[in-house]
All heavy atoms as an XYZ file, in Angstrom:
1039
protein
N     193.142     59.987     17.765
C     192.150     60.642     16.926
C     192.727     61.922     16.328
O     193.368     62.681     17.030
C     190.929     61.004     17.763
C     189.761     60.079     17.555
S     188.254     60.646     18.374
C     188.752     60.773     20.053
N     192.413     62.165     15.088
C     192.861     63.381     14.442
C     191.932     64.542     14.745
O     190.938     64.406     15.432
N     192.294     65.686     14.218
C     191.476     66.880     14.415
C     190.158     66.737     13.664
O     190.069     66.041     12.644
C     192.225     68.104     13.922
N     189.153     67.385     14.181
C     187.848     67.364     13.523
C     187.879     68.179     12.232
O     188.632     69.143     12.107
C     186.777     67.957     14.437
C     186.453     67.098     15.611
N     185.910     65.840     15.497
C     186.598     67.312     16.937
C     185.723     65.323     16.692
N     186.146     66.195     17.589
N     187.037     67.798     11.294
C     186.836     68.557     10.064
C     185.751     69.587     10.354
O     184.630     69.237     10.720
C     186.397     67.627      8.908
C     186.113     68.442      7.660
C     187.447     66.568      8.646
N     186.094     70.850     10.231
C     185.156     71.919     10.547
C     184.439     72.405      9.281
O     185.002     72.367      8.194
C     185.890     73.079     11.215
C     186.724     72.649     12.425
S     185.781     71.806     13.701
C     185.424     73.177     14.771
N     183.216     72.869      9.436
C     182.405     73.366      8.324
C     182.740     74.837      8.077
O     182.173     75.727      8.709
C     180.919     73.184      8.646
C     180.031     73.541      7.475
O     180.507     73.833      6.383
N     178.731     73.523      7.705
N     183.678     75.062      7.191
C     184.135     76.417      6.870
C     184.229     76.594      5.358
O     184.288     75.625      4.617
C     185.519     76.711      7.507
C     185.438     76.688      9.024
C     186.574     75.743      7.009
N     184.265     77.860      4.950
C     184.478     78.145      3.532
C     185.987     78.239      3.263
O     186.804     77.941      4.140
C     183.714     79.404      3.099
C     184.242     80.695      3.716
O     185.337     80.699      4.332
O     183.548     81.725      3.580
N     186.362     78.664      2.087
C     187.779     78.732      1.723
C     188.570     79.708      2.586
O     189.789     79.624      2.676
C     187.940     79.102      0.247
C     187.477     77.997     -0.683
O     187.383     76.826     -0.238
O     187.196     78.291     -1.860
N     187.884     80.658      3.220
C     188.537     81.644      4.089
C     188.459     81.264      5.564
O     188.706     82.100      6.427
C     187.913     83.025      3.874
C     188.136     83.541      2.461
O     189.255     83.360      1.934
O     187.193     84.111      1.884
N     188.067     80.005      5.852
C     187.913     79.481      7.213
C     186.742     80.114      7.967
O     186.663     80.048      9.185
C     189.200     79.616      8.030
C     190.397     78.899      7.453
C     191.545     78.763      8.417
C     191.955     80.062      9.049
N     193.085     79.936      9.974
N     185.811     80.746      7.248
C     184.664     81.404      7.864
C     183.606     80.367      8.232
O     183.225     79.535      7.409
C     184.075     82.436      6.901
C     182.946     83.310      7.433
C     183.440     84.192      8.572
C     182.395     84.172      6.300
N     183.139     80.413      9.468
C     182.117     79.492      9.943
C     180.718     80.085      9.886
O     180.534     81.307      9.862
N     179.734     79.241      9.863
C     178.296     79.573      9.854
C     177.956     80.574      8.750
O     177.077     81.410      8.890
C     177.770     80.081     11.212
C     178.386     79.345     12.394
C     176.243     79.918     11.282
C     177.933     79.897     13.750
N     178.702     80.508      7.658
C     178.466     81.379      6.503
C     178.429     82.855      6.901
O     177.719     83.665      6.315
C     177.185     80.957      5.772
C     177.276     79.532      5.243
C     175.969     79.020      4.664
O     175.137     79.787      4.203
N     175.799     77.713      4.682
N     179.196     83.191      7.942
C     179.312     84.579      8.374
C     178.293     85.017      9.413
O     178.305     86.169      9.841
N     177.436     84.116      9.846
C     176.455     84.475     10.870
C     177.113     84.499     12.251
O     178.053     83.757     12.520
C     175.272     83.498     10.872
C     174.279     83.811      9.788
C     174.499     83.389      8.480
C     173.138     84.560     10.056
C     173.599     83.692      7.469
C     172.228     84.871      9.055
C     172.469     84.435      7.764
O     171.578     84.751      6.766
N     176.593     85.358     13.116
C     177.088     85.519     14.478
C     176.590     84.366     15.350
O     175.382     84.214     15.524
C     176.592     86.857     15.047
S     176.946     87.099     16.792
N     177.481     83.547     15.917
C     177.030     82.415     16.723
C     176.281     82.826     17.990
O     175.401     82.102     18.452
C     178.320     81.663     17.058
C     179.409     82.657     16.898
C     178.944     83.622     15.854
N     176.587     83.972     18.541
C     175.949     84.423     19.780
C     174.535     84.925     19.514
O     173.625     84.718     20.331
C     176.814     85.502     20.470
C     176.136     86.054     21.716
C     178.196     84.934     20.809
N     174.303     85.551     18.373
C     172.985     86.140     18.061
C     171.868     85.100     18.080
O     170.729     85.427     18.446
C     173.040     86.831     16.699
N     172.160     83.853     17.726
C     171.144     82.802     17.715
C     170.451     82.653     19.068
O     169.295     82.259     19.139
C     171.774     81.450     17.352
C     172.156     81.279     15.910
C     173.413     81.639     15.451
C     171.263     80.727     14.995
C     173.779     81.454     14.129
C     171.613     80.536     13.664
C     172.867     80.904     13.238
O     173.220     80.721     11.920
N     171.148     82.958     20.139
C     170.629     82.746     21.492
C     169.725     83.881     21.970
O     169.063     83.751     23.000
C     171.791     82.582     22.479
C     172.570     81.325     22.257
C     173.564     81.263     21.283
C     172.305     80.187     23.005
C     174.282     80.097     21.079
C     173.018     79.015     22.801
C     174.003     78.969     21.828
N     169.697     85.000     21.241
C     168.978     86.178     21.710
C     167.938     86.710     20.738
O     167.298     87.722     21.018
C     169.985     87.290     22.043
C     170.937     86.881     23.119
C     172.226     86.465     22.815
C     170.539     86.878     24.451
C     173.099     86.067     23.815
C     171.403     86.477     25.458
C     172.685     86.075     25.132
N     167.741     86.040     19.622
C     166.783     86.504     18.625
C     167.083     85.846     17.300
O     167.747     84.815     17.251
N     166.616     86.445     16.231
C     166.875     85.836     14.923
C     168.364     85.883     14.582
O     169.087     86.768     15.040
C     166.057     86.693     13.960
C     165.846     87.983     14.657
C     165.850     87.684     16.130
N     168.826     84.914     13.777
C     170.224     84.924     13.347
C     170.559     86.231     12.634
O     169.723     86.801     11.927
C     170.310     83.747     12.376
C     169.173     82.863     12.743
C     168.092     83.777     13.233
N     171.780     86.696     12.859
C     172.255     87.928     12.232
C     173.629     87.683     11.622
O     174.443     86.987     12.209
C     172.417     89.043     13.268
C     171.169     89.472     13.971
C     171.506     90.558     14.991
O     172.232     91.500     14.684
N     171.005     90.406     16.197
N     173.862     88.305     10.493
C     175.201     88.264      9.900
C     176.155     89.035     10.805
O     175.802     90.065     11.367
C     175.205     88.905      8.513
C     174.670     88.012      7.422
C     175.710     87.008      6.985
C     175.334     86.380      5.660
N     176.388     85.494      5.177
N     177.360     88.503     10.941
C     178.387     89.198     11.695
C     179.132     90.184     10.813
O     179.023     90.154      9.585
N     179.888     91.040     11.455
C     180.666     92.061     10.759
C     182.112     91.594     10.621
O     182.683     91.024     11.562
C     180.626     93.375     11.543
C     179.232     93.912     11.847
C     179.310     95.091     12.804
C     178.530     94.305     10.558
N     182.700     91.847      9.467
C     184.072     91.403      9.213
C     185.039     91.956     10.248
O     185.974     91.273     10.669
C     184.489     91.817      7.802
C     185.807     91.219      7.367
C     186.123     91.477      5.909
O     185.264     91.966      5.164
O     187.274     91.183      5.528
N     184.811     93.194     10.699
C     185.737     93.813     11.653
C     185.576     93.271     13.078
O     186.398     93.538     13.944
C     185.606     95.338     11.648
C     184.231     95.864     12.021
C     183.282     96.035     10.834
O     183.518     95.433      9.764
O     182.290     96.768     10.995
N     184.522     92.486     13.312
C     184.310     91.854     14.618
C     184.437     90.343     14.438
O     183.458     89.636     14.247
C     182.936     92.218     15.185
C     182.690     93.688     15.500
C     181.247     93.903     15.933
C     183.657     94.186     16.566
N     185.666     89.851     14.456
C     185.941     88.444     14.177
C     186.797     87.838     15.274
O     187.555     88.536     15.946
C     186.686     88.290     12.848
O     185.915     88.765     11.772
N     186.660     86.524     15.420
C     187.490     85.778     16.354
C     187.689     84.379     15.795
O     186.773     83.814     15.197
C     186.811     85.697     17.723
O     187.635     85.040     18.658
N     188.871     83.824     16.005
C     189.151     82.472     15.534
C     189.132     81.509     16.710
O     189.682     81.777     17.778
C     190.508     82.405     14.831
C     190.753     81.053     14.193
C     191.960     81.029     13.266
O     192.382     82.087     12.789
O     192.470     79.928     13.030
N     188.463     80.378     16.515
C     188.373     79.340     17.534
C     188.401     77.982     16.849
O     187.619     77.751     15.923
C     187.086     79.516     18.350
C     186.858     78.456     19.401
C     187.707     78.337     20.495
C     185.797     77.580     19.293
C     187.505     77.366     21.455
C     185.579     76.602     20.254
C     186.435     76.498     21.328
O     186.228     75.537     22.286
N     189.311     77.129     17.261
C     189.465     75.790     16.697
C     189.574     75.813     15.171
O     188.997     74.984     14.470
C     188.335     74.866     17.155
C     188.354     74.608     18.650
C     187.312     73.604     19.110
O     186.268     73.443     18.441
O     187.546     72.986     20.163
N     190.297     76.811     14.653
C     190.533     76.906     13.221
C     189.401     77.511     12.415
O     189.454     77.555     11.195
N     188.364     77.995     13.101
C     187.205     78.592     12.440
C     187.154     80.084     12.776
O     187.305     80.463     13.938
C     185.890     77.925     12.901
C     184.687     78.553     12.199
C     185.944     76.425     12.659
N     186.932     80.903     11.770
C     186.742     82.334     11.996
C     185.248     82.597     12.116
O     184.469     82.249     11.212
C     187.343     83.171     10.852
C     188.858     82.960     10.804
C     186.999     84.652     11.028
C     189.529     83.546      9.588
N     184.865     83.161     13.241
C     183.477     83.548     13.471
C     183.385     85.066     13.420
O     184.302     85.765     13.852
C     182.984     83.049     14.831
C     182.912     81.546     14.923
C     183.889     80.814     15.585
C     181.860     80.851     14.330
C     183.831     79.435     15.655
C     181.797     79.463     14.393
C     182.783     78.765     15.065
O     182.715     77.400     15.129
N     182.273     85.548     12.904
C     181.995     86.989     12.861
C     180.861     87.292     13.822
O     179.999     86.453     14.068
C     181.630     87.424     11.447
C     182.804     87.346     10.505
C     182.468     87.911      9.166
N     183.635     87.842      8.284
C     183.580     87.958      6.985
N     182.419     88.149      6.383
N     184.675     87.894      6.258
N     180.847     88.532     14.332
C     179.906     88.901     15.380
C     179.127     90.152     15.021
O     179.642     91.060     14.382
C     180.658     89.063     16.707
C     181.325     87.777     17.081
C     182.612     87.494     16.642
C     180.638     86.806     17.777
C     183.205     86.272     16.914
C     181.218     85.578     18.056
C     182.500     85.316     17.622
N     177.879     90.178     15.474
C     176.973     91.279     15.169
C     177.234     92.494     16.050
O     176.805     93.603     15.714
C     175.526     90.820     15.313
N     177.918     92.301     17.182
C     178.206     93.415     18.090
C     179.491     93.125     18.857
O     179.920     91.969     18.973
C     177.056     93.595     19.091
O     177.007     92.488     19.983
N     180.063     94.167     19.426
C     181.265     93.977     20.241
C     180.928     93.203     21.510
O     181.759     92.452     22.025
C     181.924     95.324     20.567
O     181.007     96.192     21.188
N     179.690     93.334     22.013
C     179.253     92.567     23.183
C     179.239     91.078     22.866
O     179.686     90.256     23.679
C     177.871     93.024     23.662
C     177.817     94.434     24.207
C     177.697     95.522     23.131
O     177.528     95.201     21.940
O     177.788     96.704     23.491
N     178.718     90.726     21.700
C     178.677     89.317     21.293
C     180.097     88.764     21.155
O     180.379     87.642     21.581
C     177.901     89.150     19.991
N     180.992     89.539     20.580
C     182.390     89.126     20.442
C     183.009     88.875     21.816
O     183.660     87.847     22.036
C     183.183     90.187     19.677
C     184.700     89.990     19.592
C     185.072     88.693     18.898
C     185.340     91.172     18.876
N     182.786     89.779     22.762
C     183.341     89.626     24.112
C     182.779     88.384     24.797
O     183.516     87.641     25.469
C     183.055     90.879     24.942
N     181.484     88.128     24.630
C     180.861     86.943     25.221
C     181.494     85.671     24.644
O     181.798     84.729     25.374
C     179.356     86.948     24.970
C     178.630     88.039     25.730
S     176.915     88.258     25.190
C     176.175     86.780     25.857
N     181.687     85.667     23.334
C     182.275     84.503     22.675
C     183.709     84.277     23.152
O     184.091     83.146     23.461
C     182.242     84.678     21.157
C     182.769     83.490     20.399
C     181.932     82.445     20.080
C     184.101     83.422     20.017
C     182.413     81.332     19.385
C     184.592     82.328     19.323
C     183.744     81.281     19.009
N     184.494     85.329     23.185
C     185.900     85.170     23.556
C     186.064     84.724     25.006
O     187.035     84.065     25.342
C     186.674     86.449     23.254
C     186.841     86.623     21.747
C     187.706     87.785     21.340
O     187.804     88.785     22.097
O     188.290     87.714     20.234
N     185.092     85.037     25.857
C     185.140     84.608     27.260
C     184.829     83.111     27.386
O     185.451     82.415     28.187
C     184.140     85.419     28.080
C     184.187     85.117     29.559
C     183.245     86.010     30.330
C     183.299     85.665     31.810
N     182.333     86.432     32.585
N     183.874     82.611     26.592
C     183.453     81.206     26.652
C     183.162     80.661     25.252
O     182.018     80.362     24.927
C     182.181     81.062     27.500
C     182.300     81.459     28.947
C     180.982     81.284     29.663
O     180.130     82.184     29.559
O     180.807     80.229     30.304
N     184.173     80.502     24.415
C     183.913     80.102     23.029
C     183.206     78.752     22.886
O     182.374     78.579     22.000
C     185.295     80.090     22.386
C     186.254     79.986     23.517
C     185.595     80.669     24.685
N     183.515     77.809     23.752
C     182.890     76.492     23.632
C     181.389     76.546     23.903
O     180.636     75.723     23.395
C     183.571     75.490     24.569
C     183.211     74.057     24.218
O     183.374     73.690     23.049
O     182.730     73.335     25.102
N     180.954     77.507     24.674
C     179.520     77.678     24.967
C     178.763     78.165     23.736
O     177.611     77.792     23.518
C     179.357     78.679     26.114
C     177.927     79.051     26.434
C     177.868     80.062     27.569
C     176.448     80.470     27.864
N     176.370     81.409     28.998
N     179.400     79.020     22.941
C     178.706     79.687     21.833
C     178.935     79.044     20.473
O     178.103     79.188     19.577
C     179.129     81.160     21.783
C     178.898     81.875     23.072
C     179.854     82.248     23.986
C     177.651     82.294     23.620
N     179.266     82.866     25.053
C     177.913     82.913     24.861
C     176.323     82.207     23.190
C     176.916     83.439     25.663
C     175.322     82.737     23.993
C     175.623     83.338     25.211
N     180.058     78.383     20.281
C     180.350     77.774     18.979
C     179.337     76.664     18.701
O     178.904     75.964     19.618
C     181.765     77.198     18.969
N     178.931     76.489     17.450
C     177.946     75.447     17.141
C     178.504     74.051     17.375
O     179.712     73.819     17.245
C     177.627     75.674     15.659
C     178.817     76.384     15.119
C     179.371     77.205     16.247
N     177.619     73.141     17.726
C     178.008     71.747     17.892
C     178.456     71.157     16.552
O     178.062     71.639     15.484
C     176.828     70.927     18.429
C     176.500     71.137     19.912
C     175.211     70.397     20.272
C     177.640     70.674     20.800
N     179.239     70.112     16.629
C     179.670     69.313     15.482
C     180.403     70.135     14.421
O     180.265     69.903     13.224
C     178.486     68.545     14.866
C     177.622     67.904     15.913
C     176.261     68.163     15.978
C     178.181     67.061     16.885
C     175.461     67.596     16.977
C     177.379     66.504     17.885
C     176.036     66.778     17.920
O     175.256     66.228     18.916
N     181.173     71.123     14.879
C     181.979     71.905     13.950
C     181.171     72.724     12.968
O     181.682     73.161     11.950
N     179.888     72.941     13.288
C     179.025     73.707     12.388
C     178.355     72.870     11.312
O     177.664     73.405     10.448
N     178.542     71.547     11.347
C     177.872     70.662     10.388
C     176.451     70.376     10.850
O     176.098     70.570     12.017
C     178.629     69.339     10.248
C     180.006     69.494      9.690
C     181.181     69.438     10.379
C     180.360     69.743      8.331
N     182.243     69.640      9.535
C     181.765     69.832      8.268
C     179.619     69.911      7.158
C     182.452     70.073      7.079
C     180.307     70.140      5.973
C     181.699     70.221      5.934
N     175.637     69.869      9.962
C     174.258     69.505     10.255
C     174.208     68.434     11.354
O     174.869     67.399     11.253
C     173.597     68.980      8.978
S     171.962     68.268      9.222
N     173.389     68.683     12.393
C     173.249     67.728     13.477
C     172.711     66.386     13.021
O     173.220     65.332     13.419
N     171.691     66.399     12.177
C     171.115     65.151     11.684
C     172.121     64.405     10.810
O     172.258     63.188     10.907
C     169.814     65.412     10.908
O     168.906     66.094     11.776
C     169.180     64.136     10.415
N     172.832     65.139      9.978
C     173.876     64.514      9.171
C     174.917     63.836     10.053
O     175.327     62.704      9.779
N     175.326     64.523     11.132
C     176.324     63.933     12.030
C     175.774     62.673     12.688
O     176.495     61.689     12.871
C     176.755     64.954     13.087
C     177.910     64.483     13.947
S     179.414     64.015     13.032
C     179.819     65.545     12.186
N     174.489     62.667     13.036
C     173.877     61.466     13.614
C     173.945     60.293     12.641
O     174.001     59.140     13.057
C     172.432     61.751     14.012
N     173.969     60.603     11.338
C     174.056     59.564     10.300
C     175.490     59.375      9.806
O     175.723     58.679      8.815
C     173.119     59.905      9.138
C     171.674     59.812      9.500
N     170.970     58.636      9.466
C     170.813     60.756      9.957
C     169.728     58.861      9.870
N     169.621     60.132     10.174
N     176.449     60.045     10.461
C     177.855     59.857     10.111
C     178.289     60.589      8.864
O     179.223     60.163      8.193
N     177.633     61.725      8.559
C     178.044     62.466      7.365
C     178.250     63.946      7.674
O     177.582     64.512      8.544
C     177.029     62.311      6.229
O     175.885     63.079      6.468
N     179.185     64.536      6.958
C     179.435     65.974      7.040
C     178.492     66.650      6.047
O     178.806     66.795      4.876
C     180.898     66.276      6.699
C     181.941     65.641      7.622
C     183.347     65.941      7.109
C     181.764     66.122      9.050
N     177.339     67.029      6.546
C     176.284     67.587      5.705
C     176.260     69.104      5.873
O     176.276     69.597      7.001
C     174.922     66.991      6.123
O     175.015     65.563      6.066
C     173.800     67.470      5.226
N     176.223     69.856      4.763
C     176.178     71.320      4.874
C     174.901     71.782      5.579
O     173.979     70.993      5.798
C     176.235     71.796      3.422
C     175.845     70.630      2.597
C     176.160     69.398      3.378
N     174.863     73.048      5.917
C     173.738     73.591      6.685
C     173.095     74.769      5.974
O     173.686     75.384      5.099
C     174.197     74.041      8.094
C     175.391     75.025      8.022
C     174.609     72.839      8.924
C     175.119     76.411      8.392
N     171.883     75.065      6.394
C     171.224     76.332      6.112
C     171.339     77.107      7.421
O     170.764     76.687      8.432
C     169.756     76.084      5.753
C     168.953     77.365      5.608
O     169.412     78.443      6.064
O     167.842     77.297      5.061
N     172.076     78.216      7.462
C     172.303     78.901      8.734
C     171.037     79.452      9.389
O     171.065     79.823     10.561
C     173.276     80.024      8.369
C     173.082     80.242      6.914
C     172.708     78.902      6.341
N     169.935     79.462      8.667
C     168.670     79.927      9.238
C     167.841     78.775      9.800
O     166.751     78.990     10.335
C     167.867     80.694      8.192
C     168.584     81.917      7.597
C     167.710     82.595      6.558
C     169.015     82.893      8.683
N     168.328     77.558      9.689
C     167.635     76.366     10.172
C     168.408     75.832     11.381
O     169.437     75.188     11.228
C     167.551     75.321      9.057
C     166.510     74.264      9.326
O     165.533     74.499     10.025
N     166.714     73.091      8.767
N     167.905     76.110     12.575
C     168.677     75.837     13.780
C     167.777     75.547     14.971
O     166.573     75.812     14.964
C     169.572     77.040     14.106
C     168.804     78.232     14.614
C     168.710     78.489     15.979
C     168.152     79.101     13.743
C     167.995     79.572     16.458
C     167.430     80.188     14.208
C     167.351     80.428     15.575
N     168.384     75.019     16.009
C     167.766     74.829     17.320
C     168.785     75.226     18.377
O     169.988     75.047     18.182
C     167.424     73.358     17.572
C     166.256     72.714     16.847
C     166.253     71.213     17.130
C     164.953     73.342     17.307
N     168.289     75.728     19.504
C     169.100     75.859     20.704
C     168.616     74.733     21.606
O     167.447     74.712     22.001
C     168.917     77.224     21.389
C     169.225     78.380     20.429
C     169.760     77.291     22.662
C     170.660     78.448     19.956
N     169.489     73.781     21.866
C     169.118     72.607     22.650
C     170.114     72.443     23.788
O     171.317     72.351     23.553
C     169.113     71.381     21.732
C     168.466     70.166     22.313
C     168.313     69.075     21.269
O     167.338     69.132     20.492
O     169.164     68.174     21.231
N     169.604     72.429     25.007
C     170.469     72.325     26.194
C     171.575     73.372     26.177
O     172.726     73.091     26.507
C     171.058     70.915     26.330
C     169.972     69.879     26.533
O     169.041     70.087     27.299
N     170.079     68.770     25.833
N     171.220     74.593     25.761
C     172.168     75.693     25.767
C     173.229     75.650     24.684
O     174.209     76.390     24.746
N     173.042     74.822     23.665
C     174.019     74.730     22.574
C     173.330     74.942     21.229
O     172.166     74.586     21.050
C     174.705     73.353     22.569
C     175.577     73.060     23.791
C     176.751     74.026     23.983
N     177.586     74.239     22.830
C     178.664     73.519     22.528
N     179.033     72.523     23.290
N     179.374     73.806     21.459
N     174.076     75.507     20.297
C     173.582     75.787     18.947
C     173.746     74.563     18.057
O     174.847     74.044     17.902
C     174.347     76.971     18.358
C     174.077     77.323     16.900
C     172.604     77.674     16.681
C     174.976     78.477     16.461
N     172.624     74.138     17.487
C     172.603     73.050     16.509
C     172.135     73.623     15.176
O     171.127     74.340     15.124
C     171.621     71.964     16.927
C     172.094     70.998     17.988
C     170.914     70.341     18.669
C     172.969     69.949     17.338
N     172.827     73.292     14.113
C     172.485     73.756     12.768
C     172.044     72.571     11.920
O     172.456     71.444     12.156
C     173.700     74.442     12.142
C     174.194     75.669     12.911
C     175.598     76.041     12.479
C     173.242     76.829     12.735
N     171.203     72.862     10.912
C     170.619     71.802     10.100
C     170.572     72.174      8.627
O     170.482     73.332      8.265
C     169.192     71.492     10.578
C     169.149     71.006     11.993
C     168.938     71.891     13.033
C     169.359     69.667     12.288
C     168.929     71.458     14.350
C     169.349     69.217     13.598
C     169.134     70.117     14.628
N     170.558     71.140      7.791
C     170.380     71.269      6.347
C     168.901     71.509      6.048
O     168.021     70.991      6.738
C     170.832     69.972      5.670
C     170.586     69.944      4.188
C     171.464     70.548      3.317
C     169.472     69.305      3.674
C     171.234     70.525      1.943
C     169.228     69.278      2.314
C     170.116     69.886      1.444
N     168.642     72.276      5.013
C     167.266     72.462      4.547
C     167.298     72.894      3.088
O     168.092     73.741      2.696
C     166.560     73.534      5.375
C     165.102     73.716      4.995
C     164.435     74.738      5.901
C     162.976     74.885      5.556
N     162.311     75.844      6.438
N     166.427     72.259      2.302
C     166.173     72.730      0.944
C     164.687     72.510      0.654
O     163.914     72.226      1.578
C     167.095     72.043     -0.085
C     166.858     70.552     -0.221
O     165.836     70.017      0.212
N     167.809     69.869     -0.825
N     164.279     72.621     -0.592
C     162.863     72.507     -0.939
C     162.290     71.136     -0.591
O     161.102     71.007     -0.296
C     162.630     72.791     -2.429
C     162.969     74.206     -2.854
C     164.472     74.425     -3.034
O     165.215     73.468     -3.348
O     164.907     75.574     -2.827
N     163.120     70.096     -0.612
C     162.633     68.730     -0.410
C     162.876     68.178      0.984
O     162.217     67.237      1.409
C     163.312     67.785     -1.425
C     162.909     68.032     -2.854
C     164.119     68.243     -3.759
O     165.204     67.752     -3.433
O     163.959     68.922     -4.780
N     163.818     68.723      1.714
C     164.244     68.084      2.953
C     164.575     69.117      4.028
O     165.266     70.101      3.754
C     165.491     67.231      2.672
C     166.068     66.416      3.815
C     165.079     65.351      4.279
C     167.365     65.754      3.370
N     164.072     68.874      5.232
C     164.397     69.691      6.400
C     164.896     68.734      7.473
O     164.110     68.024      8.106
C     163.169     70.463      6.874
C     163.450     71.350      8.076
O     164.515     71.210      8.714
O     162.586     72.183      8.395
N     166.206     68.700      7.692
C     166.756     67.727      8.631
C     166.478     68.080     10.088
O     166.606     67.222     10.959
C     168.268     67.524      8.409
O     168.955     68.750      8.655
C     168.555     67.013      7.004
N     166.065     69.320     10.361
C     165.682     69.667     11.737
C     164.440     68.881     12.139
O     164.338     68.396     13.267
C     165.430     71.173     11.870
C     165.051     71.583     13.299
C     165.033     73.086     13.479
C     163.767     73.666     12.936
N     163.586     75.082     13.298
N     163.504     68.704     11.224
C     162.288     67.918     11.488
C     162.679     66.476     11.798
O     162.139     65.860     12.730
C     161.323     67.999     10.283
C     160.154     67.047     10.448
C     160.828     69.427     10.099
N     163.628     65.942     11.050
C     164.097     64.575     11.296
C     164.710     64.467     12.697
O     164.439     63.522     13.435
C     165.119     64.163     10.237
C     164.551     64.108      8.830
S     165.840     63.985      7.561
C     166.564     62.400      7.947
N     165.521     65.439     13.076
C     166.163     65.463     14.393
C     165.114     65.473     15.500
O     165.207     64.735     16.479
C     167.056     66.698     14.504
C     167.727     66.895     15.825
C     167.200     67.472     16.942
C     169.069     66.532     16.166
N     168.133     67.495     17.953
C     169.286     66.918     17.498
C     170.108     65.919     15.455
C     170.498     66.718     18.150
C     171.311     65.728     16.112
C     171.501     66.112     17.444
N     164.112     66.321     15.337
C     163.098     66.506     16.378
C     162.243     65.257     16.612
O     161.658     65.117     17.681
C     162.218     67.709     16.048
C     162.979     69.025     16.175
C     162.187     70.229     15.702
O     161.455     70.110     14.681
O     162.287     71.286     16.338
N     162.185     64.336     15.656
C     161.422     63.095     15.837
C     162.029     62.216     16.923
O     161.325     61.439     17.562
C     161.319     62.328     14.512
C     160.388     62.997     13.526
C     160.315     62.229     12.222
C     159.395     62.962     11.242
N     159.393     62.321      9.923
N     163.347     62.314     17.115
C     164.034     61.568     18.174
C     165.272     62.361     18.580
O     166.403     61.948     18.327
C     164.419     60.165     17.709
C     165.140     59.352     18.782
O     165.080     59.736     19.978
O     165.781     58.351     18.427
N     165.049     63.507     19.215
C     166.161     64.404     19.548
C     167.193     63.724     20.436
O     168.396     63.840     20.195
C     165.642     65.682     20.199
N     166.753     62.997     21.455
C     167.705     62.355     22.378
C     168.535     61.298     21.655
O     169.761     61.242     21.815
C     166.967     61.745     23.563
N     167.890     60.472     20.852
C     168.608     59.437     20.101
C     169.531     60.034     19.058
O     170.668     59.576     18.880
N     169.042     61.072     18.376
C     169.863     61.735     17.355
C     171.103     62.350     17.992
O     172.216     62.201     17.481
C     169.057     62.827     16.648
O     167.999     62.264     15.906
N     170.917     63.033     19.126
C     172.046     63.684     19.794
C     173.051     62.648     20.281
O     174.260     62.841     20.120
C     171.582     64.548     20.960
C     172.762     65.187     21.689
C     172.512     66.567     22.120
C     173.656     67.295     22.760
N     174.971     66.717     22.816
N     172.578     61.553     20.863
C     173.490     60.515     21.348
C     174.341     59.963     20.199
O     175.563     59.798     20.338
C     172.712     59.395     22.028
N     173.713     59.698     19.053
C     174.460     59.148     17.912
C     175.385     60.203     17.305
O     176.528     59.898     16.950
C     173.512     58.603     16.842
C     174.215     57.832     15.753
C     174.981     56.615     16.276
O     174.441     55.797     17.007
N     176.256     56.511     15.926
N     174.908     61.445     17.199
C     175.749     62.520     16.652
C     176.960     62.756     17.548
O     178.085     62.914     17.059
C     174.928     63.796     16.480
N     176.745     62.788     18.875
C     177.858     62.965     19.811
C     178.888     61.856     19.633
O     180.093     62.113     19.578
C     177.364     62.957     21.259
C     176.638     64.226     21.666
O     176.658     65.217     20.901
O     176.049     64.219     22.760
N     178.412     60.624     19.545
C     179.321     59.471     19.390
C     180.116     59.588     18.088
O     181.339     59.394     18.080
C     178.510     58.179     19.412
C     179.346     56.928     19.253
C     178.477     55.678     19.277
C     179.317     54.449     19.006
N     178.493     53.247     18.860
N     179.436     59.897     16.994
C     180.125     60.021     15.707
C     181.152     61.151     15.736
O     182.257     61.008     15.196
C     179.123     60.219     14.570
C     178.347     58.961     14.261
O     178.750     57.857     14.614
N     177.207     59.110     13.618
N     180.799     62.287     16.325
C     181.718     63.438     16.391
C     182.934     63.108     17.258
O     184.066     63.354     16.879
C     180.976     64.664     16.913
C     181.819     65.906     16.948
C     182.257     66.564     18.066
C     182.316     66.659     15.833
N     182.995     67.657     17.719
C     183.036     67.746     16.358
C     182.214     66.512     14.458
C     183.667     68.688     15.532
C     182.823     67.449     13.642
C     183.550     68.529     14.181
N     182.685     62.525     18.414
C     183.765     62.222     19.353
C     184.744     61.190     18.801
O     185.932     61.228     19.130
C     183.197     61.739     20.689
C     182.518     62.861     21.462
C     181.615     62.370     22.586
O     181.658     61.165     22.933
O     180.861     63.198     23.103
N     184.282     60.287     17.964
C     185.141     59.233     17.427
C     185.591     59.501     15.981
O     186.189     58.632     15.353
C     184.434     57.866     17.495
O     183.234     57.921     16.711
C     184.106     57.477     18.923
N     185.268     60.700     15.475
C     185.589     61.056     14.083
C     184.992     60.053     13.095
O     185.582     59.731     12.069
C     187.096     61.171     13.849
C     187.696     62.392     14.474
O     187.002     63.354     14.793
N     188.988     62.369     14.682
N     183.807     59.554     13.426
C     183.139     58.569     12.592
C     182.163     59.271     11.643
O     180.961     59.273     11.853
C     182.388     57.550     13.474
C     181.747     56.463     12.655
O     182.219     56.119     11.587
N     180.650     55.921     13.163
N     182.733     59.920     10.618
C     181.910     60.633      9.642
C     182.659     60.746      8.325
O     183.874     60.632      8.285
C     181.518     62.021     10.154
C     182.654     62.824     10.765
C     183.625     63.417      9.964
C     182.754     62.973     12.134
C     184.659     64.149     10.520
C     183.797     63.698     12.710
C     184.740     64.284     11.891
O     185.771     65.004     12.446
N     181.886     60.943      7.268
C     182.467     61.117      5.935
C     181.815     62.312      5.261
O     180.668     62.663      5.563
C     182.267     59.857      5.054
C     183.033     58.675      5.638
C     180.802     59.503      4.898
N     182.521     62.926      4.350
C     181.967     64.036      3.564
C     180.942     63.502      2.582
O     181.142     62.449      1.977
C     183.083     64.763      2.839
N     179.843     64.211      2.452
C     178.779     63.828      1.503
C     178.701     64.840      0.387
O     178.941     65.979      0.566
C     177.426     63.753      2.206
C     177.338     62.637      3.225
C     177.127     61.322      2.566
C     177.103     60.214      3.598
N     176.840     58.948      3.147
């Protein structure tokens, strides 16, 4: 299996600059450029030095699932972009979702969270996804 395709911008920035740790303690917050860490080829920014230290101690705990791609999209085998304000913390992990005026994929996920997660995990683990 090859390396996963991560959801980053041209500068390798993940979650559109939002702090991955902040999601677990309150509303999402933009991270600061001077508080950055790279993990699995993704640069994450942090809202505080405490958040940065927490991430660097256990990056796999704090990094979003599926490389930062939409969870519902991954369940359907697609690399779907996200709205960083549309998220769930499920079983201690950050899940991000697509949302626009017509579609909220978090609602779709919640209709069958266990089934969606099982399929998304399988697709991610086997690199069974395509860019949309």
